[in-house]
C-alpha positions in Angstrom: 130.8 114.0 96.0 132.3 113.5 99.5 133.1 116.4 100.6 133.4 117.2 104.0 129.2 119.5 103.6 127.7 117.6 100.7 125.3 116.5 103.2 125.1 119.2 105.3 122.1 120.2 107.6 120.1 116.9 106.6 118.8 114.6 109.0 119.3 111.1 107.9 117.8 107.8 109.9 120.1 104.8 110.2 118.5 101.3 110.8 121.0 98.9 112.3 123.3 101.6 113.0 124.9 99.8 115.7 127.3 97.8 113.4 128.9 96.9 110.3 127.0 98.7 107.2 124.9 100.6 109.4 127.8 101.7 111.5 130.0 102.7 108.7 127.4 104.5 106.9 126.6 106.8 110.2 129.7 107.2 110.2 131.0 108.1 106.4 127.5 110.1 106.3 128.5 112.1 109.2 131.7 113.3 108.2 129.7 114.9 105.3 127.8 117.2 107.6 124.4 114.8 108.1 123.0 115.1 111.3 121.9 111.4 112.2 119.3 109.3 114.2 121.2 106.2 114.6 118.4 103.0 115.1 118.8 99.4 116.9 118.1 97.8 119.4 121.1 97.9 121.3 121.4 101.6 123.0 124.4 100.6 124.2 125.9 99.8 120.8 124.3 102.6 119.4 126.1 105.0 121.7 129.2 103.1 120.9 128.4 104.4 116.9 127.1 107.9 118.0 130.9 108.5 119.7 132.4 107.7 116.5 130.1 110.4 115.0 131.7 113.6 113.3 129.6 117.0 114.3 126.9 117.8 116.1 123.1 117.0 116.7 123.3 113.3 116.3 120.7 111.1 118.3 120.2 107.9 119.6 116.8 105.8 119.5 116.3 101.8 120.4 114.0 100.6 118.0 113.0 97.3 117.8 111.8 96.9 113.8 110.1 93.8 114.2 106.9 96.0 115.9 106.1 96.4 111.9 102.9 98.1 112.9 104.6 101.0 114.9 106.8 102.2 112.0 104.7 104.9 110.2 103.4 106.5 113.7 106.9 106.2 115.2 108.8 108.3 112.7 106.3 110.8 113.1 107.0 111.3 116.3 111.0 111.6 115.4 110.3 113.6 112.8 108.0 116.4 115.4 111.4 116.1 117.3 114.4 116.2 115.3 112.8 117.3 111.8 111.6 116.3 108.7 114.0 113.6 107.4 116.3 114.0 103.9 117.0 110.3 104.0 116.0 107.0 105.5 118.9 104.3 105.0 117.8 101.0 105.8 120.2 98.9 106.9 119.1 96.3 109.0 118.5 93.0 107.8 118.4 89.1 109.2 120.7 86.7 107.7 119.1 83.1 107.5 121.7 80.1 106.5 119.5 76.9 106.3 118.9 73.8 104.0 115.7 73.3 103.2 115.2 70.6 105.4 116.0 72.4 108.3 114.1 75.4 107.5 111.6 76.9 110.2 108.4 78.4 109.0 108.7 80.9 112.1 112.6 81.3 111.2 111.4 83.0 107.8 108.6 85.5 109.2 111.3 86.9 111.1 113.5 87.4 108.5 111.1 88.6 105.9 109.3 90.9 108.7 112.7 92.6 109.0 113.5 92.5 105.7 110.9 92.9 104.3 107.6 94.4 106.0 110.0 96.8 107.9 111.3 98.4 104.5 107.6 98.9 103.7 106.4 100.2 106.8 109.4 103.1 106.9 108.2 103.6 103.2 104.9 104.4 104.2 106.2 105.6 107.4 108.9 108.3 104.9 106.1 109.7 102.5 103.9 111.1 105.1 103.5 115.0 104.7 106.0 116.3 107.7 108.1 113.3 108.1 110.3 114.0 104.7 111.8 116.7 103.1 111.5 117.2 99.1 113.8 116.2 97.4 114.6 113.1 99.7 116.5 109.4 99.3 115.2 106.6 100.6 118.1 103.5 100.7 117.0 99.8 101.3 120.3 97.3 101.9 119.3 94.3 99.5 122.2 91.9 98.4 123.6 89.7 95.9 122.4 86.5 97.1 118.9 87.9 95.8 120.3 88.6 91.8 121.7 84.6 91.6 121.1 81.3 93.7 122.8 79.6 96.4 121.6 76.8 97.8 121.2 76.9 101.9 120.1 80.8 101.7 116.9 80.2 100.0 114.8 82.4 102.6 117.3 84.4 102.4 117.3 85.2 98.7 113.9 85.4 98.7 113.8 88.6 100.8 116.6 90.0 99.4 114.8 89.6 96.0 111.6 90.9 97.5 113.5 94.2 98.3 115.0 94.3 94.7 111.3 94.6 93.9 110.4 96.7 96.2 112.6 99.1 95.1 110.8 99.1 91.8 107.6 99.6 92.8 107.9 102.5 95.6 110.5 103.9 92.9 107.5 104.0 90.9 104.2 105.3 93.8 107.1 107.7 95.8 108.7 109.5 92.5 105.2 112.4 92.7 106.0 113.0 96.3 110.0 114.0 95.8 111.2 110.5 97.5 113.7 108.6 95.3 114.0 104.7 96.4 117.3 103.0 95.7 119.2 99.4 96.8 122.7 99.0 97.2 123.4 94.7 97.0 126.6 93.8 98.6 128.4 91.0 97.9 130.4 89.3 100.6 131.8 91.9 102.7 133.7 91.6 106.2 131.3 92.5 108.9 130.7 91.0 112.0 127.5 89.3 110.7 129.9 87.8 107.8 131.7 86.4 110.8 129.6 84.9 111.9 128.7 82.9 108.6 132.1 82.3 108.7 131.8 80.1 111.9 129.4 77.7 110.4 131.7 76.9 107.3 134.8 74.9 106.4 137.7 76.7 105.6 137.7 75.1 101.8 134.0 76.7 101.7 134.9 79.7 102.9 137.9 80.4 100.7 135.5 79.4 97.6 133.4 82.1 98.8 136.6 84.4 99.0 137.8 83.6 95.6 134.5 84.2 93.3 135.2 88.1 94.4 137.8 89.6 92.0 138.8 91.9 93.7 138.5 90.5 97.5 135.8 90.9 100.0 134.7 94.3 100.7 134.5 96.1 103.9 131.6 98.3 105.3 133.3 101.4 103.9 133.0 99.7 100.6 128.9 99.9 100.7 128.6 103.1 102.9 130.2 105.2 100.1 127.8 103.9 97.5 124.9 104.5 100.4 126.5 108.1 100.3 126.0 108.2 96.7 122.4 107.5 96.5 121.8 109.1 98.9 123.4 112.6 98.0 122.6 114.6 95.2 125.0 113.0 93.0 122.5 110.3 92.1 119.1 112.8 92.0 118.0 111.2 88.4 118.5 107.9 89.9 115.4 105.8 91.0 114.3 102.4 91.1 117.8 101.2 90.8 119.6 98.3 92.4 123.2 99.1 92.6 125.5 96.4 92.8 128.4 96.7 95.4 130.3 93.3 95.0 134.2 93.1 93.8 133.0 91.1 90.4 131.0 88.5 92.1 128.0 88.8 89.8 130.5 89.0 86.7 130.7 85.4 87.1 
């Protein structure tokens, strides 16, 4: 499944490729032969990602996913330039940790725009005939917070629960067009975003989170491997599934 040529000559677009899970995914898929379209808001960080990729033909395309109305037409232009897409990985996301009494509507809207609406618009853009190859695979990034409750992350949990629901309905709607749709729900992974979250916690709070992962905290590469499985032909009979990759967190 993870042979170096498993994704050879396949063009894969990855959002959030400037850091964390998106960057790790771009690196792994490039090692499997994919041509990567690395997407994010920060061009310098995308260029840093590109410098770590194996093979040739990769491109960097800065884009702000908050411009949701522009996404379908933007995907058309990318496909015209780079060829039809064999897969899209929506790794970009916004995290929000706020108790309900401090929650602001504009922050919730920003969260939902990137985590949910952008996912919908990526699916809408990918379904266009000239944009995707058939078969194709769309992988969304959910979270274990969409499956379990936790005080202080209500809006974030709601957005990831919505991603799980999107995955199931999109899978049914897009199957006739040869597009599979799956999601991944990671537990706590050691990334830059996680470090920012850690800064807002006491040592005791963070250690409690760590202790709830029987296999310890994850690495970005753990999630990237799951993406590689869902984007490849090894998962050809899977659609509408949220794959939990959490070190045992949800086994409690």
